[in-house]
N, C-alpha and C positions, 0 to 999 in steps of 0.2 A: 877473294874466296870464290871466284867464278868457277874454278876447277872443281871445288867441292860440290857445287850444284850440278855440274856436268856428270860427276862421278855418281851421284845419287840417281840421276835420270838414267844413266847407263845401266846401273844395277837393277832398277825397276823394269827397264826394257828387257834385260836379260832374263829376269825372273818370269816375265810373261811368256817369253819365247820358250823357256824350259818347261813351263806348264803345258803349253800347246804340244810340245814334243812328247811329253809323258802321256797326254790324252791320246795322241795318235798311236803311240806304241801299244797302249792298252787295248784299243779297239782292234788293232792288227792281230793281237793274240787271240782275241775272241773270234774274229773271222777265221783265223787259221784253225782254231779248235772246231768250229762248225763245219769247215770244209773236210775235216778228218772223219766226221760222222757220215758214213755213206749208206748204211743199211737202216731201214725203218721197219719197225714191227708192224705187222698187218693188223694186229688186234688193238694195241694201245698207242700206236704211233710214236713210240720211244725210238730214239736214234742210237745206233751202235756203230763202232768203228770197223769191226770186221765180222765175217760170218760165224766164226767160232763163238764170239761173245754173243752174237745174235741167237745162236742155237741154245746156248746156256740160259740166256734170258727167257727164251720161249719155253724151254722145258721147265724152268722153275716158276715162272709167272703165269703161264697159260697151259697147265698140264692136261686139261680136258679138251683143248682145241687141237685139231689135227696139224701136224707139222707142215709148214709150207714146202712146196716142191723144191725150191732153191736150197733148202737146208738138209735135204735127205742125204746128199753125198758128203756133207761136211762132217768130219770126225771130231769128236769131243776130246 
């Protein structure tokens, strides 16, 4: 039954390898999502992916604050 023992070891080794691959893939998605967020709100420091979303956020969350200069030409 030597082969049975080798088979069990191979399965355990493969399971560990698959876990490591899943962990790496998960962190890659997180870093990719963070890279997509390029604009930061000057008031609350929230991150937004594009200027249009940033302007909508600013107008709804900070209506009393003056609009930043970079958002003046962005159309809603």
